[in-house]
Backbone as CSV, one residue per row, in Angstrom:
resi,resn,N_x,N_y,N_z,CA_x,CA_y,CA_z,C_x,C_y,C_z
1,UNK,-56.135,-8.157,31.532,-56.191,-9.514,32.044,-55.601,-10.563,31.285
2,UNK,-55.756,-10.603,30.035,-55.314,-11.564,29.123,-53.786,-11.602,28.916
3,UNK,-53.038,-10.604,29.098,-51.515,-10.592,28.748,-50.911,-11.486,29.773
4,UNK,-51.420,-11.537,31.129,-50.691,-12.386,32.031,-51.183,-13.803,32.003
5,UNK,-52.292,-13.984,31.284,-52.981,-15.299,31.460,-53.111,-16.068,30.045
6,UNK,-52.471,-15.537,29.053,-52.624,-16.143,27.722,-52.158,-17.651,27.687
7,UNK,-50.878,-17.952,28.200,-50.309,-19.266,28.191,-51.380,-20.216,28.963
8,UNK,-51.820,-19.848,30.137,-52.643,-20.633,30.806,-54.061,-20.852,30.240
9,UNK,-54.542,-19.769,29.542,-55.728,-19.896,28.725,-55.696,-20.926,27.768
10,UNK,-54.548,-20.814,26.811,-54.354,-21.850,25.743,-54.211,-23.163,26.282
11,UNK,-53.545,-23.303,27.357,-53.338,-24.601,28.022,-54.676,-25.240,28.489
12,UNK,-55.522,-24.340,28.917,-56.825,-24.830,29.377,-57.744,-25.178,28.207
13,UNK,-57.603,-24.414,27.062,-58.289,-24.864,25.865,-57.900,-26.289,25.382
14,UNK,-56.529,-26.491,25.324,-56.069,-27.864,25.019,-56.701,-28.928,25.938
15,UNK,-56.662,-28.609,27.226,-57.078,-29.548,28.236,-58.588,-29.868,28.017
16,UNK,-59.429,-28.932,27.895,-60.826,-29.195,27.773,-61.233,-29.901,26.516
17,UNK,-60.402,-29.356,25.335,-60.680,-30.073,24.126,-60.229,-31.467,24.070
18,UNK,-59.107,-31.817,24.792,-58.712,-33.261,24.903,-59.761,-33.998,25.668
19,UNK,-60.297,-33.443,26.837,-61.337,-34.113,27.490,-62.613,-34.449,26.716
20,UNK,-62.900,-33.537,26.032,-64.210,-33.647,25.179,-64.034,-34.706,24.076
21,UNK,-62.946,-34.599,23.463,-62.628,-35.603,22.453,-62.434,-36.998,23.041
22,UNK,-61.864,-37.159,24.224,-61.770,-38.325,24.975,-63.089,-38.907,25.214
23,UNK,-63.980,-38.104,25.723,-65.316,-38.544,26.054,-66.048,-39.083,24.962
24,UNK,-65.830,-38.328,23.799,-66.536,-38.785,22.442,-66.009,-40.129,22.076
25,UNK,-64.658,-40.240,22.171,-64.109,-41.578,21.708,-64.548,-42.716,22.579
26,UNK,-64.651,-42.430,23.796,-65.028,-43.396,24.875,-66.390,-43.931,24.627
27,UNK,-67.367,-43.014,24.268,-68.657,-43.293,23.901,-68.870,-44.255,22.702
28,UNK,-68.120,-43.881,21.703,-68.121,-44.709,20.575,-67.477,-46.070,20.604
29,UNK,-66.441,-46.127,21.671,-65.641,-47.382,21.788,-66.378,-48.324,22.787
30,UNK,-66.915,-47.766,23.925,-67.539,-48.571,24.842,-68.908,-48.912,24.608
31,UNK,-69.684,-48.017,23.993,-71.097,-48.334,23.721,-71.481,-48.079,22.155
32,UNK,-70.822,-48.804,21.234,-71.038,-48.413,19.960,-72.487,-48.720,19.465
33,UNK,-73.014,-49.901,19.935,-74.400,-50.109,19.567,-75.457,-49.132,20.020
34,UNK,-75.261,-48.741,21.301,-76.149,-47.662,21.992,-75.980,-46.408,21.296
35,UNK,-74.767,-46.042,21.024,-74.567,-44.651,20.462,-74.863,-44.673,19.062
36,UNK,-74.333,-45.482,18.267,-74.670,-45.424,16.813,-76.013,-46.072,16.418
37,UNK,-76.284,-47.225,16.923,-77.565,-47.864,16.643,-77.810,-48.297,15.147
38,UNK,-76.628,-48.257,14.457,-76.540,-48.779,13.033,-77.362,-47.771,12.159
39,UNK,-77.534,-46.547,12.582,-78.351,-45.502,11.888,-77.453,-44.700,10.853
40,UNK,-78.099,-44.100,9.784,-77.202,-43.390,8.868,-76.846,-42.068,9.568
41,UNK,-75.670,-41.714,9.234,-75.202,-40.329,9.918,-75.717,-39.163,8.914
42,UNK,-75.700,-37.982,9.697,-76.203,-36.811,8.939,-75.307,-35.651,9.247
43,UNK,-74.873,-34.872,8.374,-74.167,-33.639,8.541,-75.100,-32.402,8.151
44,UNK,-75.044,-31.397,9.104,-75.925,-30.313,8.857,-75.196,-29.025,9.237
45,UNK,-75.697,-27.819,8.768,-75.114,-26.558,9.071,-76.240,-25.698,9.311
46,UNK,-76.095,-24.931,10.537,-77.043,-23.890,10.932,-76.472,-22.537,11.021
47,UNK,-77.076,-21.520,10.374,-76.625,-20.299,10.441,-77.761,-19.576,11.106
48,UNK,-77.296,-18.696,12.003,-78.207,-17.740,12.877,-77.867,-16.270,12.798
49,UNK,-78.842,-15.442,12.967,-78.624,-14.075,13.278,-79.204,-13.812,14.699
50,UNK,-78.332,-13.443,15.670,-78.710,-13.304,17.014,-78.885,-11.777,17.415
51,UNK,-80.096,-11.422,17.835,-80.239,-10.018,18.200,-79.926,-9.906,19.691
52,UNK,-78.580,-9.694,20.019,-78.021,-9.748,21.283,-77.968,-8.462,22.044
53,UNK,-78.898,-8.365,23.047,-78.992,-7.092,23.947,-78.143,-7.306,25.186
54,UNK,-77.256,-6.383,25.483,-76.338,-6.483,26.484,-76.700,-5.806,27.870
55,UNK,-76.277,-6.394,28.931,-76.464,-5.766,30.315,-75.365,-6.292,31.213
56,UNK,-75.053,-5.584,32.255,-74.025,-6.082,33.186,-73.224,-4.898,33.689
57,UNK,-72.159,-5.239,34.335,-71.269,-4.178,34.960,-69.885,-4.757,35.138
58,UNK,-68.924,-3.810,35.349,-67.477,-4.108,35.402,-67.063,-3.361,36.761
59,UNK,-66.217,-4.031,37.557,-65.829,-3.399,38.742,-64.455,-4.014,39.116
60,UNK,-63.673,-3.334,40.143,-62.505,-3.872,40.687,-62.682,-3.974,42.199
61,UNK,-61.763,-4.905,42.877,-62.048,-5.068,44.298,-61.759,-3.651,44.974
62,UNK,-62.697,-3.495,45.845,-62.557,-2.217,46.626,-62.928,-1.042,45.873
63,UNK,-63.655,-1.179,44.711,-64.064,-0.067,43.866,-64.954,0.947,44.541
64,UNK,-64.629,2.249,44.262,-65.495,3.273,44.647,-66.706,3.348,43.690
65,UNK,-67.728,3.987,43.972,-68.906,4.052,43.246,-68.659,4.454,41.713
66,UNK,-67.734,5.395,41.484,-67.471,5.807,40.168,-66.528,4.699,39.409
67,UNK,-66.157,3.736,39.978,-65.326,2.663,39.416,-66.133,1.455,39.120
68,UNK,-67.469,1.490,39.408,-68.351,0.388,39.062,-69.163,0.874,37.740
69,UNK,-68.881,0.280,36.657,-69.420,0.670,35.375,-70.661,-0.201,35.079
70,UNK,-71.691,0.503,34.780,-72.892,-0.154,34.288,-72.974,-0.047,32.774
71,UNK,-73.053,-1.266,32.106,-72.956,-1.314,30.717,-74.181,-0.631,29.971
72,UNK,-75.347,-0.538,30.659,-76.444,0.176,30.037,-76.494,1.643,30.440
73,UNK,-76.461,1.928,31.690,-76.626,3.274,32.187,-75.509,4.190,31.971
74,UNK,-74.294,3.599,32.142,-73.069,4.484,31.994,-72.557,4.490,30.585
75,UNK,-72.626,3.381,29.917,-72.022,3.227,28.521,-72.951,3.146,27.410
76,UNK,-74.243,2.893,27.746,-75.276,2.806,26.639,-74.923,1.852,25.585
77,UNK,-74.404,0.740,25.873,-74.138,-0.371,24.875,-75.436,-0.698,24.274
78,UNK,-75.288,-0.835,22.881,-76.439,-1.141,22.051,-76.372,-2.557,21.536
79,UNK,-77.581,-2.925,21.191,-77.871,-4.329,20.681,-77.098,-4.586,19.371
80,UNK,-76.635,-5.739,19.151,-75.943,-6.031,17.898,-76.622,-7.229,17.246
81,UNK,-76.521,-7.361,15.925,-77.036,-8.339,15.256,-75.882,-9.301,14.772
82,UNK,-75.585,-10.334,15.667,-74.474,-11.166,15.454,-74.751,-12.431,14.684
83,UNK,-73.793,-12.757,13.885,-73.882,-13.994,13.066,-73.296,-15.109,13.743
84,UNK,-73.883,-16.335,13.740,-73.282,-17.567,14.514,-73.481,-18.627,13.468
85,UNK,-72.481,-19.523,13.438,-72.622,-20.789,12.715,-72.494,-22.049,13.617
86,UNK,-73.081,-23.082,13.120,-72.925,-24.308,13.861,-72.907,-25.593,12.900
87,UNK,-71.805,-26.307,12.980,-71.678,-27.419,12.109,-71.926,-28.697,12.951
88,UNK,-72.890,-29.451,12.572,-73.285,-30.677,13.346,-73.076,-31.917,12.675
89,UNK,-72.561,-32.868,13.239,-72.392,-34.239,12.696,-73.106,-35.228,13.592
90,UNK,-74.206,-35.908,13.077,-74.986,-36.822,13.832,-74.676,-38.125,13.307
91,UNK,-73.894,-39.004,14.209,-73.595,-40.289,13.823,-74.907,-41.106,13.852
92,UNK,-75.776,-40.771,14.771,-77.219,-41.402,14.779,-78.114,-40.322,15.283
93,UNK,-79.262,-40.886,15.411,-80.435,-39.852,15.711,-80.351,-39.343,17.125
94,UNK,-79.620,-40.103,17.955,-79.518,-39.730,19.503,-78.119,-39.096,19.820
95,UNK,-77.232,-38.956,18.871,-75.827,-38.493,19.269,-75.626,-37.349,18.241
96,UNK,-74.692,-36.468,18.735,-74.220,-35.401,17.894,-72.873,-34.881,18.277
97,UNK,-72.047,-34.523,17.404,-70.840,-33.708,17.642,-71.120,-32.343,16.990
98,UNK,-70.881,-31.345,17.844,-71.148,-29.992,17.250,-70.053,-28.980,17.534
99,UNK,-69.798,-28.207,16.443,-68.901,-27.123,16.560,-69.571,-25.838,16.222
100,UNK,-69.545,-24.971,17.127,-70.285,-23.612,17.176,-69.265,-22.586,17.074
101,UNK,-69.542,-21.454,16.374,-68.590,-20.294,16.420,-69.367,-18.984,16.176
102,UNK,-68.968,-18.058,16.920,-69.416,-16.702,16.863,-68.266,-15.770,16.537
103,UNK,-68.049,-15.593,15.301,-66.699,-15.001,14.890,-66.659,-13.518,15.457
104,UNK,-67.634,-12.725,15.522,-67.475,-11.521,16.159,-68.820,-10.888,16.462
105,UNK,-69.026,-10.535,17.801,-70.219,-9.664,18.249,-69.554,-8.453,18.583
106,UNK,-70.111,-7.219,18.153,-69.549,-6.020,18.471,-70.599,-5.168,19.033
107,UNK,-70.358,-4.734,20.376,-71.280,-3.883,21.056,-70.740,-2.545,21.131
108,UNK,-71.380,-1.467,20.774,-70.832,-0.075,20.781,-71.706,0.694,21.490
109,UNK,-71.147,1.783,21.954,-71.949,2.731,22.783,-71.302,4.171,22.568
110,UNK,-72.133,5.211,22.410,-71.632,6.544,22.242,-72.591,7.464,23.078
111,UNK,-71.983,7.827,24.264,-72.877,8.399,25.380,-72.197,9.361,26.075
112,UNK,-72.854,10.573,26.447,-72.407,11.547,27.424,-72.680,11.142,28.739
113,UNK,-71.704,10.856,29.512,-71.925,10.284,30.765,-72.588,11.207,31.757
114,UNK,-73.439,10.709,32.649,-74.080,11.620,33.589,-73.486,11.735,34.875
115,UNK,-72.284,11.088,35.022,-71.507,11.108,36.224,-70.174,10.744,35.919
116,UNK,-69.123,11.122,36.776,-67.719,10.874,36.479,-67.637,9.296,36.747
117,UNK,-66.734,8.722,35.796,-66.503,7.309,35.957,-65.049,6.975,35.809
118,UNK,-64.604,5.887,36.302,-63.124,5.519,36.200,-63.098,3.992,35.689
119,UNK,-62.182,3.781,34.610,-62.098,2.497,34.085,-60.454,2.266,34.057
120,UNK,-60.014,1.239,34.894,-58.615,0.823,34.872,-57.817,2.093,35.121
121,UNK,-58.224,2.898,36.093,-57.319,4.050,36.513,-57.545,5.267,35.676
122,UNK,-58.289,5.267,34.586,-58.441,6.316,33.721,-59.893,7.022,34.037
123,UNK,-59.771,8.393,34.302,-61.048,9.146,34.641,-61.672,9.612,33.641
124,UNK,-63.015,9.655,33.502,-63.741,10.197,32.515,-64.756,11.188,33.231
125,UNK,-64.741,12.404,32.909,-65.472,13.407,33.728,-66.995,13.457,33.401
126,UNK,-67.652,13.992,34.252,-69.131,14.080,34.080,-69.455,14.972,32.830
127,UNK,-70.356,14.652,32.117,-70.785,15.338,30.823,-69.844,15.169,29.711
128,UNK,-68.802,14.239,29.901,-67.994,13.884,28.786,-68.510,12.834,27.922
129,UNK,-68.209,12.992,26.637,-68.679,11.994,25.619,-67.592,10.755,25.635
130,UNK,-68.267,9.639,25.909,-67.410,8.395,26.056,-67.853,7.492,24.931
131,UNK,-67.074,6.921,24.112,-67.296,5.875,23.046,-66.795,4.605,23.508
132,UNK,-67.665,3.571,23.497,-67.278,2.245,23.997,-67.356,1.271,22.813
133,UNK,-66.349,0.449,22.769,-66.296,-0.636,21.788,-66.028,-1.978,22.592
134,UNK,-66.892,-2.860,22.517,-66.850,-4.132,23.227,-66.977,-5.312,22.157
135,UNK,-65.813,-5.919,21.858,-65.843,-6.966,20.816,-65.757,-8.422,21.495
136,UNK,-66.528,-9.301,21.072,-66.506,-10.694,21.750,-66.294,-11.642,20.556
137,UNK,-65.511,-12.672,20.922,-65.429,-13.897,19.970,-65.596,-15.120,20.924
138,UNK,-66.303,-16.060,20.316,-66.753,-17.182,21.164,-66.834,-18.402,20.245
139,UNK,-66.352,-19.625,20.781,-66.246,-20.823,20.134,-66.555,-21.994,21.011
140,UNK,-67.122,-23.077,20.449,-67.485,-24.144,21.369,-67.438,-25.522,20.489
141,UNK,-67.060,-26.654,21.210,-67.037,-27.928,20.526,-67.724,-28.872,21.582
142,UNK,-68.749,-29.530,21.185,-69.439,-30.325,22.106,-69.812,-31.716,21.561
143,UNK,-70.292,-32.579,22.479,-70.847,-33.975,22.195,-72.063,-34.165,22.986
144,UNK,-73.079,-34.613,22.437,-74.360,-34.856,23.040,-74.715,-36.331,22.878
145,UNK,-75.278,-37.025,23.931,-75.692,-38.474,23.783,-77.151,-38.369,24.443
146,UNK,-78.176,-38.336,23.630,-79.617,-38.356,24.083,-80.031,-39.652,24.207
147,UNK,-79.650,-40.373,25.293,-79.917,-41.696,25.486,-81.351,-41.977,26.026
148,UNK,-81.950,-40.872,26.531,-83.397,-41.021,26.912,-84.251,-40.777,25.800
149,UNK,-84.998,-41.718,25.419,-85.841,-41.527,24.162,-87.154,-41.976,24.332
150,UNK,-88.119,-41.416,23.860,-89.624,-41.739,23.950,-90.413,-41.451,22.717
151,UNK,-91.523,-41.792,22.651,-92.507,-41.671,21.514,-91.890,-42.089,20.098
152,UNK,-91.190,-43.304,20.136,-90.648,-43.815,18.986,-89.508,-42.971,18.435
153,UNK,-88.614,-42.410,19.439,-87.594,-41.644,19.144,-87.835,-40.114,18.751
154,UNK,-89.182,-39.845,18.970,-89.438,-38.309,18.566,-89.043,-37.404,19.695
155,UNK,-89.026,-37.930,20.793,-88.444,-37.067,22.049,-87.167,-37.718,22.465
156,UNK,-86.083,-36.804,22.568,-84.728,-37.243,22.913,-84.309,-36.319,23.975
157,UNK,-83.587,-36.818,25.031,-83.025,-36.061,26.079,-81.693,-36.698,26.575
158,UNK,-80.693,-35.861,26.798,-79.455,-36.385,27.347,-78.426,-35.265,27.619
159,UNK,-77.272,-35.801,28.117,-76.162,-34.766,28.496,-75.531,-34.120,27.254
160,UNK,-75.040,-32.970,27.414,-74.320,-32.214,26.521,-72.981,-31.653,27.250
161,UNK,-71.812,-32.181,26.710,-70.580,-31.598,27.283,-69.885,-30.886,26.152
162,UNK,-69.120,-29.764,26.683,-68.577,-28.848,25.626,-67.187,-28.330,26.059
163,UNK,-66.214,-28.092,25.171,-65.216,-27.179,25.493,-65.384,-25.841,24.879
164,UNK,-65.115,-24.775,25.502,-65.395,-23.551,25.052,-64.345,-22.453,25.222
165,UNK,-64.322,-21.517,24.392,-63.338,-20.455,24.467,-63.934,-19.090,24.347
166,UNK,-63.644,-18.098,25.118,-64.254,-16.719,25.057,-63.190,-15.758,25.153
167,UNK,-63.239,-14.746,24.249,-62.411,-13.597,24.156,-63.078,-12.321,24.003
168,UNK,-62.785,-11.428,24.947,-63.422,-10.090,24.768,-62.368,-8.907,24.900
169,UNK,-62.775,-7.895,24.125,-61.865,-6.711,24.160,-62.819,-5.376,24.440
170,UNK,-62.541,-4.770,25.568,-63.379,-3.765,25.960,-62.600,-2.340,26.025
171,UNK,-62.955,-1.440,25.194,-62.324,-0.176,25.123,-63.226,0.934,25.386
172,UNK,-62.668,1.979,26.046,-63.317,3.224,26.221,-62.530,4.399,25.782
173,UNK,-63.176,5.279,25.129,-62.482,6.415,24.499,-63.127,7.755,24.693
174,UNK,-62.426,8.797,24.893,-63.203,10.177,24.964,-62.551,11.023,23.897
175,UNK,-63.011,10.866,22.621,-62.490,11.541,21.499,-62.531,13.068,21.377
176,UNK,-63.527,13.674,22.230,-63.662,15.083,22.235,-62.897,15.774,23.271
177,UNK,-62.093,14.975,24.067,-61.248,15.606,25.118,-60.058,16.269,24.587
178,UNK,-59.741,17.551,25.184,-58.502,18.139,24.568,-57.336,17.249,24.287
179,UNK,-57.173,16.292,25.295,-56.137,15.266,25.113,-56.878,13.985,25.040
180,UNK,-56.988,13.342,23.821,-57.937,12.122,23.695,-57.513,11.134,24.637
181,UNK,-58.575,10.576,25.342,-58.343,9.508,26.268,-58.773,8.226,25.764
182,UNK,-57.960,7.093,26.078,-58.214,5.845,25.552,-57.758,4.761,26.493
183,UNK,-58.605,3.686,26.846,-58.110,2.661,27.719,-58.793,1.425,27.161
184,UNK,-57.968,0.281,27.320,-58.490,-0.952,26.812,-58.158,-2.162,27.730
185,UNK,-59.080,-3.041,27.787,-58.794,-4.261,28.613,-59.275,-5.408,27.793
186,UNK,-58.475,-6.578,27.973,-58.860,-7.708,27.183,-59.088,-8.940,28.201
187,UNK,-60.072,-9.804,27.755,-60.356,-10.950,28.671,-60.355,-12.214,27.841
188,UNK,-59.795,-13.297,28.383,-59.642,-14.578,27.684,-59.965,-15.543,28.742
189,UNK,-60.811,-16.545,28.426,-61.114,-17.681,29.303,-61.521,-18.863,28.498
190,UNK,-61.005,-19.997,28.945,-61.343,-21.330,28.289,-61.923,-22.237,29.355
191,UNK,-62.848,-23.002,28.999,-63.521,-23.842,30.142,-64.365,-24.939,29.419
192,UNK,-64.658,-25.958,30.312,-65.567,-26.924,29.918,-66.884,-26.667,30.587
193,UNK,-67.931,-27.229,29.868,-69.189,-27.081,30.384,-70.076,-28.327,30.362
194,UNK,-71.166,-28.440,30.981,-71.987,-29.632,30.928,-73.473,-29.217,31.167
195,UNK,-74.292,-29.975,30.594,-75.818,-29.468,30.616,-76.654,-30.573,30.032
196,UNK,-77.865,-30.178,29.731,-78.930,-31.086,29.052,-79.317,-30.481,27.746
197,UNK,-79.713,-31.383,26.804,-80.274,-31.001,25.486,-81.343,-31.798,25.205
198,UNK,-82.430,-31.240,24.675,-83.732,-32.004,24.348,-84.283,-31.589,23.150
199,UNK,-84.863,-32.519,22.368,-85.423,-32.264,21.075,-86.777,-33.035,21.083
200,UNK,-87.741,-32.429,20.443,-89.084,-33.066,20.252,-89.626,-32.775,18.868
201,UNK,-89.793,-33.909,18.161,-90.308,-33.835,16.770,-91.926,-33.938,16.945
202,UNK,-92.601,-32.789,16.874,-94.048,-32.822,17.017,-94.742,-33.296,15.644
203,UNK,-94.002,-33.208,14.649,-94.531,-33.737,13.232,-93.326,-33.936,12.449
204,UNK,-93.562,-34.433,11.204,-92.538,-34.551,10.177,-91.811,-33.285,9.776
205,UNK,-92.561,-32.192,10.005,-91.952,-30.889,9.644,-91.575,-29.889,10.783
206,UNK,-91.982,-30.175,11.846,-91.804,-29.308,13.055,-91.096,-29.929,14.179
207,UNK,-90.028,-29.252,14.678,-89.256,-29.839,15.821,-88.925,-28.597,16.809
208,UNK,-89.254,-29.081,18.067,-88.825,-28.073,19.116,-87.553,-28.470,19.720
209,UNK,-86.706,-27.524,20.327,-85.451,-27.975,20.913,-85.186,-26.984,22.043
210,UNK,-84.315,-27.433,23.003,-83.949,-26.595,24.105,-82.713,-27.252,24.655
211,UNK,-81.820,-26.350,25.376,-80.673,-26.719,26.060,-80.301,-25.803,27.171
212,UNK,-79.633,-26.276,28.268,-79.048,-25.419,29.239,-77.741,-26.082,29.569
213,UNK,-76.635,-25.208,29.591,-75.310,-25.692,30.096,-74.786,-24.615,31.080
214,UNK,-73.814,-25.167,31.875,-73.267,-24.283,32.853,-71.830,-24.815,33.009
215,UNK,-70.933,-23.748,33.060,-69.499,-24.049,33.246,-69.057,-23.235,34.545
216,UNK,-68.298,-24.008,35.391,-67.646,-23.441,36.580,-66.165,-23.380,36.372
217,UNK,-65.560,-22.178,36.264,-64.229,-22.043,35.916,-63.433,-21.774,37.184
218,UNK,-63.553,-22.723,38.123,-62.897,-22.551,39.371,-63.242,-21.344,40.108
219,UNK,-62.160,-20.692,40.666,-62.239,-19.471,41.457,-62.727,-18.269,40.435
220,UNK,-62.530,-18.430,39.218,-62.730,-17.276,38.244,-64.270,-17.034,38.003
221,UNK,-65.116,-17.966,38.340,-66.607,-17.628,38.160,-67.262,-18.785,37.332
222,UNK,-68.411,-18.321,36.765,-69.216,-19.342,36.147,-69.951,-18.681,34.751
223,UNK,-70.328,-19.511,33.912,-70.886,-19.060,32.724,-72.074,-20.113,32.442
224,UNK,-73.267,-19.404,32.230,-74.517,-20.210,32.060,-75.092,-19.836,30.726
225,UNK,-75.544,-20.781,29.935,-76.131,-20.524,28.594,-77.389,-21.329,28.480
226,UNK,-78.435,-20.780,28.058,-79.774,-21.361,27.785,-80.266,-20.951,26.344
227,UNK,-81.004,-21.850,25.706,-81.666,-21.506,24.479,-82.881,-22.520,24.222
228,UNK,-83.883,-22.030,23.614,-84.966,-22.800,23.158,-85.566,-22.215,21.904
229,UNK,-86.076,-23.151,21.122,-86.737,-22.615,19.801,-87.378,-23.757,19.049
230,UNK,-87.593,-23.440,17.724,-88.284,-24.263,16.873,-87.690,-24.375,15.547
231,UNK,-87.699,-25.463,14.853,-87.194,-25.689,13.513,-88.407,-26.140,12.743
232,UNK,-88.655,-25.518,11.470,-89.671,-25.919,10.581,-89.129,-26.210,9.193
233,UNK,-89.449,-27.367,8.711,-89.083,-27.841,7.345,-89.820,-27.040,6.300
234,UNK,-89.135,-26.395,5.512,-89.832,-25.611,4.438,-89.575,-26.181,2.980
235,UNK,-88.455,-26.784,2.804,-88.001,-27.508,1.654,-87.347,-28.792,2.017
236,UNK,-87.225,-29.726,1.121,-86.393,-30.888,1.582,-84.940,-30.482,1.992
237,UNK,-84.619,-30.950,3.141,-83.308,-30.651,3.647,-83.052,-29.213,4.110
238,UNK,-84.066,-28.338,4.095,-83.944,-26.934,4.462,-85.054,-26.617,5.560
239,UNK,-84.495,-26.150,6.705,-85.353,-25.786,7.730,-85.210,-24.348,8.157
240,UNK,-86.201,-23.587,8.602,-86.020,-22.338,9.212,-86.084,-22.556,10.660
241,UNK,-85.293,-21.687,11.463,-85.157,-21.937,12.918,-85.304,-20.545,13.496
242,UNK,-85.945,-20.529,14.678,-86.176,-19.343,15.490,-86.187,-19.677,16.998
243,UNK,-85.753,-18.815,17.820,-85.749,-19.150,19.209,-85.244,-17.817,20.077
244,UNK,-85.030,-18.167,21.375,-84.424,-17.258,22.265,-83.121,-17.861,22.885
245,UNK,-82.144,-16.988,23.060,-80.874,-17.414,23.611,-80.457,-16.432,24.730
246,UNK,-79.822,-16.931,25.835,-79.320,-16.138,26.953,-78.008,-16.691,27.339
247,UNK,-76.992,-15.774,27.352,-75.614,-16.047,27.810,-75.181,-15.210,28.901
248,UNK,-74.934,-15.872,30.098,-74.682,-15.003,31.339,-73.187,-15.422,31.670
249,UNK,-72.518,-14.354,31.991,-71.027,-14.485,32.380,-70.739,-13.770,33.609
250,UNK,-70.154,-14.531,34.610,-69.769,-13.930,35.854,-68.225,-14.396,36.136
251,UNK,-67.450,-13.426,35.909,-66.022,-13.790,35.733,-65.154,-12.803,36.572
252,UNK,-64.242,-13.385,37.438,-63.298,-12.651,38.181,-61.935,-12.950,37.973
253,UNK,-61.009,-12.046,37.904,-59.541,-12.350,37.719,-58.777,-11.135,38.075
254,UNK,-57.649,-11.372,38.798,-56.772,-10.189,39.194,-57.484,-9.050,39.808
255,UNK,-58.468,-9.302,40.625,-59.207,-8.211,41.254,-60.172,-7.582,40.508
256,UNK,-60.473,-8.046,39.279,-61.484,-7.400,38.451,-62.697,-8.323,38.331
257,UNK,-63.844,-7.719,38.411,-65.087,-8.392,38.329,-65.895,-8.085,37.147
258,UNK,-66.340,-9.121,36.335,-67.040,-8.804,35.086,-68.310,-9.709,35.149
259,UNK,-69.396,-8.974,35.321,-70.739,-9.622,35.217,-71.470,-9.083,33.972
260,UNK,-71.826,-10.035,33.156,-72.315,-9.708,31.789,-73.383,-10.683,31.279
261,UNK,-74.413,-10.162,30.590,-75.534,-10.892,30.103,-75.810,-10.475,28.674
262,UNK,-76.041,-11.409,27.773,-76.539,-11.180,26.365,-77.753,-12.176,26.271
263,UNK,-78.872,-11.375,25.823,-80.087,-12.281,25.625,-80.888,-11.537,24.434
264,UNK,-81.555,-12.477,23.768,-82.375,-12.029,22.587,-82.850,-13.069,21.769
265,UNK,-83.602,-12.755,20.757,-84.085,-13.842,19.820,-83.138,-14.029,18.719
266,UNK,-83.230,-15.190,18.024,-82.402,-15.504,16.904,-83.268,-16.154,15.787
267,UNK,-82.910,-15.884,14.537,-83.466,-16.339,13.409,-82.413,-16.990,12.385
268,UNK,-82.779,-18.028,11.696,-81.715,-18.622,10.781,-82.258,-19.749,9.921
269,UNK,-81.331,-20.480,9.425,-81.678,-21.540,8.421,-80.678,-22.800,8.821
270,UNK,-81.397,-23.961,8.595,-80.728,-25.221,8.980,-80.735,-26.115,7.744
271,UNK,-79.613,-26.392,7.320,-79.461,-27.207,5.967,-78.908,-28.582,6.411
272,UNK,-79.443,-29.633,5.860,-78.921,-31.059,5.999,-78.339,-31.475,4.683
273,UNK,-77.093,-32.016,4.704,-76.470,-32.487,3.509,-76.551,-34.022,3.307
C-alpha cells in the first residue's frame, strides 16, 4: 500500500499539521483572554504502558474465504505491552497542546494454521506454521480548548482537534517450509481528527478524564479512539495514571480492506514541571 502513496501521505501529514497549528494560533490570536485567562502555564509529561490486545481482519476486494485473514483465529496475534509518551503544554487550565507518540507496538503470532490461507497472493497450506510480525508506529499532535467549565473550574469539557500519522508493517512467514515463504505489506495514513475531551477534579489529589475522537479519511475509511481513566497525586508534581483505551481502524486502499482494533488497560506516571 505505502509504496504508491508515500508522497500523498507525507503531503497529508503536512496539511493536517498546518491546519492544527493554524487553529491553535487562531485561538490565541482571536480569543487570548478566554483561552489564556492570565493563568500560569504548565508543562507535563505522561508515560504509559498499554496492554494492547488486537483483533480484526484483512481482506481484498472479491476475496475468497481463504483470503480473509482473521488476526486472532488465523494468525493468533498476541497482546503487546506498548510504551507511549505524551508531552503536554497547558497555557491555561482550560487549554492544552499535546504531542503523543507510540514509537513501536509489535504484535507477533506463531501459529499452525487450521485452514489454508492466502495473503497478497502467497498461499500458506493447512497445518503449516505461520509466523506473523505486525509493527505499528503512531503519532499525534493536538489542541484542546475546554471552554465549558463548571464547579469553579474543576469540571472542564471542550473540543479536541488533532493531526495524526499511522504506519504499519505486516509480514507473514513460513520458516519451516522447504522453501521459506515470506510476504510483507506496509500501510501509511495521515489524517485529522476531532472529538471531545473532559476532565473532572474530584479532589485536590484525584482527577478523572476521558476523551473520544474520530477521523474520517475520505474514501479510505475512519479511525475512532476512546479512552478514560484516573490520575492520583502521590507526590508533589507526580501522579499515577490508569485507564482503558481503545483504537479502532477501518481502512481501505487499492482494493485492500483493513479492519483492526486495539484495546486494553494502561498504567503510567504523570509528571509536572
